[in-house]
C-alpha positions in Angstrom: -7.7 8.8 17.0 -8.1 6.0 14.5 -11.5 6.2 12.8 -12.8 3.1 10.9 -15.6 3.0 8.5 -18.0 0.0 7.9 -17.3 -1.1 11.4 -20.6 -3.1 11.5 -19.4 -5.1 8.5 -17.2 -8.2 8.4 -13.9 -6.7 7.7 -14.3 -3.4 9.5 -15.9 -5.1 12.5 -13.2 -7.5 13.0 -10.5 -4.8 12.6 -12.0 -2.8 15.4 -12.1 -5.9 17.7 -8.3 -6.3 17.0 -7.8 -2.7 17.6 -9.5 -2.9 21.0 -6.8 -5.4 22.1 -4.1 -2.9 21.1 -5.2 0.6 21.9 -7.6 2.2 24.4 -11.1 2.3 23.3 -11.1 6.1 23.7 -8.6 6.1 20.9 -11.0 4.5 18.5 -13.9 5.8 16.5 -16.3 4.3 14.1 -18.3 5.7 11.2 -21.5 3.7 10.6 -24.7 4.1 8.7 -26.8 2.9 11.7 -25.3 3.9 15.2 -27.8 1.4 16.8 -26.1 -1.5 15.2 -22.8 -0.3 16.9 -24.2 -0.1 20.4 -21.8 -3.0 21.5 -18.9 -0.7 20.6 -20.5 2.4 22.4 -20.8 0.2 25.4 -17.1 -0.5 25.3 -16.2 3.2 25.0 -15.6 3.5 21.2 -16.8 6.8 19.8 -19.6 5.8 17.4 -21.0 8.5 14.9 -23.3 8.2 12.0 -21.6 8.5 8.5 -22.0 7.1 5.1 -20.2 7.6 1.7 -23.3 9.2 0.4 -23.3 12.0 3.1 -20.1 13.9 3.1 -21.1 16.3 5.9 -21.8 13.4 8.1 -18.6 11.8 7.2 -16.7 14.9 8.0 -18.2 14.9 11.5 -17.5 11.2 12.1 -14.0 11.7 11.0 -13.4 14.8 13.2 -10.3 14.3 15.3 -8.9 11.5 13.4 -5.2 11.0 12.9 -5.9 7.9 10.8 -9.0 6.9 8.8 -9.6 3.5 7.5 -11.8 3.6 4.4 -13.3 0.1 3.9 -14.3 -0.1 0.1 -17.9 0.0 -0.9 -19.4 -3.1 -2.3 -22.8 -1.9 -3.8 -22.5 -3.0 -7.6 -25.3 -0.5 -8.5 -23.5 2.6 -6.9 -20.8 4.7 -8.5 -18.1 3.6 -6.1 -15.3 5.7 -7.4 -17.4 8.9 -6.8 -18.4 7.6 -3.4 -14.8 6.9 -2.5 -13.8 10.2 -3.8 -16.2 11.8 -1.3 -14.8 9.7 1.6 -11.2 10.7 0.8 -12.2 14.3 0.6 -14.0 14.3 3.9 -11.1 12.6 5.6 -8.7 15.4 4.2 -11.2 18.1 5.3 -11.4 16.5 8.7 -7.7 16.8 9.1 -6.7 13.1 8.8 -2.9 12.7 8.6 -3.1 9.3 6.9 -5.8 7.7 4.9 -5.8 3.8 4.6 -8.0 2.0 2.1 -9.0 -1.6 1.7 -8.0 -2.3 -1.9 -7.5 -5.4 -3.8 -4.6 -7.6 -4.8 -4.0 -7.2 -8.5 -5.5 -3.6 -8.5 -3.6 -2.6 -11.7 -4.6 -1.5 -15.2 -5.6 -4.1 -17.6 -6.9 -6.6 -14.9 -10.2 -8.0 -16.3 -12.0 -8.2 -13.0 -14.2 -5.1 -13.0 -13.5 -4.2 -9.2 -9.9 -3.7 -10.1 -10.8 -0.5 -11.9 -12.5 0.8 -9.0 -9.6 0.1 -6.7 -7.2 1.5 -9.3 -9.2 4.6 -9.6 -9.6 5.1 -5.7 -5.8 4.5 -5.3 -5.2 7.3 -7.8 -7.7 9.6 -5.8 -5.5 8.9 -2.8 -2.3 9.5 -4.5 -3.7 13.0 -5.3 -5.1 13.7 -2.0 -2.1 15.5 -0.5 -2.1 13.4 2.6 -0.2 10.2 3.4 -2.1 7.1 2.3 -1.9 3.4 2.3 -3.7 1.0 0.0 -4.0 -2.5 1.6 -4.2 -4.8 -1.4 -5.9 -7.6 0.2 -5.8 -11.2 -0.9 -9.0 -13.1 -1.9 -10.8 -13.9 1.4 -14.3 -14.5 0.1 -16.0 -17.8 0.8 -14.3 -20.6 -1.1 -17.6 -22.1 -2.5 -17.9 -19.0 -4.6 -14.9 -19.9 -6.6 -14.7 -23.6 -6.2 -18.3 -24.5 -6.8 -20.4 -27.3 -5.4 -17.4 -29.8 -5.2 -18.6 -31.3 -1.9 -21.7 -32.6 -3.6 -20.3 -33.4 -7.0 -16.8 -34.6 -6.0 -15.4 -32.4 -8.9 -14.1 -29.0 -9.0 -15.6 -28.1 -12.5 -14.7 -24.6 -13.2 -13.1 -22.4 -15.7 -9.3 -22.3 -16.2 -7.9 -20.6 -13.2 -4.5 -19.6 -12.0 -2.4 -19.4 -8.6 -4.1 -17.3 -6.0 -3.0 -16.9 -2.5 -6.3 -17.3 -0.8 -6.4 -15.5 2.4 -8.3 -15.7 5.7 -10.3 -12.5 6.4 -9.5 -12.8 10.1 -5.9 -12.6 9.3 -6.4 -9.6 7.0 -8.4 -7.7 9.8 -5.7 -8.5 12.4 -3.0 -7.2 10.2 -5.0 -4.1 9.4 -5.3 -3.5 13.1 -1.5 -4.0 13.5 -0.7 -1.4 10.9 -3.3 1.2 12.3 -1.9 0.6 15.8 1.7 0.6 15.2 4.4 3.1 14.6 5.7 1.5 11.2 4.4 3.5 8.3 3.4 1.9 5.0 3.2 4.3 2.1 1.3 3.6 -1.1 0.2 0.0 -2.0 1.0 -2.8 0.1 0.0 -6.4 -0.5 -1.5 -8.6 2.3 -1.8 -12.1 1.3 -1.3 -15.7 2.5 2.3 -16.8 1.8 1.6 -19.2 -0.9 -0.6 -19.2 -4.1 -2.6 -22.3 -5.0 -4.5 -23.4 -7.9 -7.7 -25.4 -8.4 -5.6 -28.5 -9.1 -4.0 -28.0 -5.7 -7.3 -27.5 -4.0 -8.4 -30.9 -5.6 -5.4 -32.6 -4.1 -6.0 -30.9 -0.8 -9.8 -31.7 -0.8 -9.0 -35.4 -1.6 -6.6 -35.6 1.5 -9.0 -33.9 3.8 -12.2 -35.9 2.8 -10.5 -39.2 2.0 -12.3 -39.5 -1.4 -11.0 -38.6 -4.9 -11.9 -35.0 -5.8 -11.3 -34.3 -9.5 -10.4 -31.0 -11.1 -12.1 -30.6 -14.5 -11.6 -27.3 -16.6 -14.9 -26.1 -18.2 -14.8 -24.0 -21.3 -15.7 -20.4 -20.4 -18.8 -20.2 -22.6 -20.1 -23.6 -21.4 -19.6 -22.6 -17.9 -21.6 -19.5 -18.3 -24.3 -21.6 -20.0 -24.2 -24.0 -17.1 -24.6 -21.2 -14.6 -27.6 -19.7 -16.3 -29.1 -23.1 -16.5 -28.8 -23.4 -12.7 -30.5 -20.1 -12.2 -27.6 -17.8 -12.1 -28.4 -14.4 -13.9 -26.1 -14.2 -17.0 -24.7 -10.9 -15.8 -23.6 -12.4 -12.6 -22.2 -15.3 -14.3 -20.2 -13.2 -16.7 -18.8 -11.0 -13.9 -17.6 -14.1 -12.0 -16.0 -15.3 -15.1 -13.7 -12.3 -15.2 -12.4 -13.3 -11.9 -11.3 -16.7 -13.3 -9.9 -14.9 -16.3 -7.8 -12.5 -14.1 -6.5 -15.4 -12.0 -5.3 -17.4 -15.2 -3.7 -14.3 -16.5 -1.7 -14.0 -13.3 -3.1 -10.8 -11.7 -3.5 -12.6 -8.4 -0.5 -14.7 -8.3 1.8 -12.5 -6.1 2.2 -13.8 -2.6 4.4 -12.0 -0.1 5.7 -12.2 3.5 4.1 -9.1 4.9 1.2 -10.5 6.3 3.2 -13.0 8.2 5.5 -10.3 9.4 2.6 -8.2 10.8 0.9 -11.1 12.5 4.1 -12.5 14.0 3.0 -15.9 12.9 2.0 -18.0 9.8 -1.3 -16.9 8.3 -3.9 -19.6 7.8 -3.2 -21.6 4.6 -5.6 -22.5 1.9 -5.6 -25.9 3.4 -6.7 -24.5 6.6 -9.4 -22.5 5.0 -10.7 -25.6 3.1 -10.6 -27.6 6.3 -12.8 -24.9 8.0 -15.1 -24.8 5.0 -15.6 -28.5 5.0 -16.3 -28.5 8.8 -18.8 -25.4 8.6 
């Protein structure tokens, strides 16, 4: 059996949908905080059990019978995510899982200034010491583009801090590739990088946006502290602004620059490009 956590969330839910296209529903289990929210999966024959990273006993029950467990990383900034991930790994081991897969992040290496990298690096170390086979899916950035590009559609300008190349990746492609790995016979040990095949910069985005909209979109580099001050003036809490600044700092330092072919290989087609994602963002 394949058990997926976070199956009512964006990435986990999409992964389960792709799994249902590849394996019988009876081979799929999900571990969710609220089983009522997964009734649509129960109705299709998926085993639904209550489980959360805060409740190891429930996790063990939800993982029972699993050959593989997909741990979708937590995202609560107020939680001790490393401890919660440790509990989840231990529960999977105790339940007898033969392989644990974890949704990590591209650039999850020591020294990356983006704080979530430390969480992923620590979790990968826990997996490495778990005694069972493990795979860390180092996913490329798939969050909404407006989070990193800013309000360029309104202003006609990408006025953000200095950036660097990033292979912005579509979440749907990431979910499909994750399902391919879970359902397939090919083993992936340790960290693997799943990204769009090409990394782009904000200069590239400005050129792409200009072509898509038919108007000139400028790229303006804003000093880090000025950008933080501008964010605060716009009502963004300083802590939030400084957190986001670390992402730009990591990008400019090259931590997200790697782009590899594995995602394309797993999908059997070319993943959506940055231009595809921007076009969809404009159309939304």
